[in-house]
N, C-alpha and C positions, 0 to 999 in steps of 0.2 A: 617380329623382325629378328630378335635374338635367336629364336629357334631356327629360322631359315639360315641365318649366318652359321650357326653351329652345325646344321645339317650339311651345308656346302663345304665347310671345313672338313668334316668327317669324310665326305665323298672324295674330296681332293687328296686327302692324306692316304686313301686307299689305292690311288692310282699308281703309286710306287711301292713295290713289294718290300724291298730292302735297300738301304743305303750301302754303297760299296765301302767296305773297310779293307784297305790294302793289306794291312798287317794280318788281319783275321784270314783273309783269302789266301795269303801266302802260307800261313801256319797250317790251315786246313789242307792245302794242296800237297803238303809234304808226304802225306800218306799215299799219294798217287805216284810218286817218284820211283818206287820200287818196281813198278811194272811199266809206266809210261815214260820213264827217264826224267832227268833233271829238267824242270820247267816244262814238262810235257813233250820234250823233244826226243821221242823214242828212237833208238837205233836198232831195235829188234822188230819182231813181227807185231808187237803191240801197237795199236794206233797212235799216231802222232797227234797230240791234242793241243799243242801250242798254237795260239792264234785262231782257234776254232771260235765261231760265233757264239756269243753268250747265250742267246735264246736257243740255238741248236743244241749246244752242250747241255743246258739245263733241261731241255725236253728229253734228251737221251737219258740223262741221269734219273729223271723221274720215271721214265719207262722201265728202267732197270729196277728201281725201287718198288714200283707197283706191279712187277712181274709181267709187264707187257713185252719186255725184251729179254731174251735169254743171253747169257754170257757165262764165261768160266767163273770168275771171281766177283764180277761186278754186282751181281744181285745181292750177294752177302755183304759186300763192302759198302754199298751205298745205304743199306738199311741202318747203319750206324750213324748216319747224318740226318739232321733235320732238313726240311725243304729249304729253309733260310740258309743253312750252311752249304747246301748244294748250290744255291744261287751264288754265294760268295766264291765258291770254287770256280764256277762258270765265269764269273766276272774276272777272276784272277787270270785264268788261262786265256781268256779273250784279249787281254791286254798285252800278252807276250807276242813279240814278233816271230813270225814263222821263219 
């Protein structure tokens, strides 16, 4: 019985990749501001990322990191982050109002 309970606990804990940490998300997102503007609200040709869906943004960032999507600086930029950090960044921008 204890083994079953332990197995269920492990499976349940895997269903959530990362807990959102607002401070970490904000700190990590600062590196995005030089191109995407303050809080991702770009006023140039760079994409406006404020309010983008968390899952959408996370998928895009992983595509850049894995070389499946081409971009000017993004491929090099995202390689400096772990997948968990990219998820924190995605959470952060998803919570900003467009």
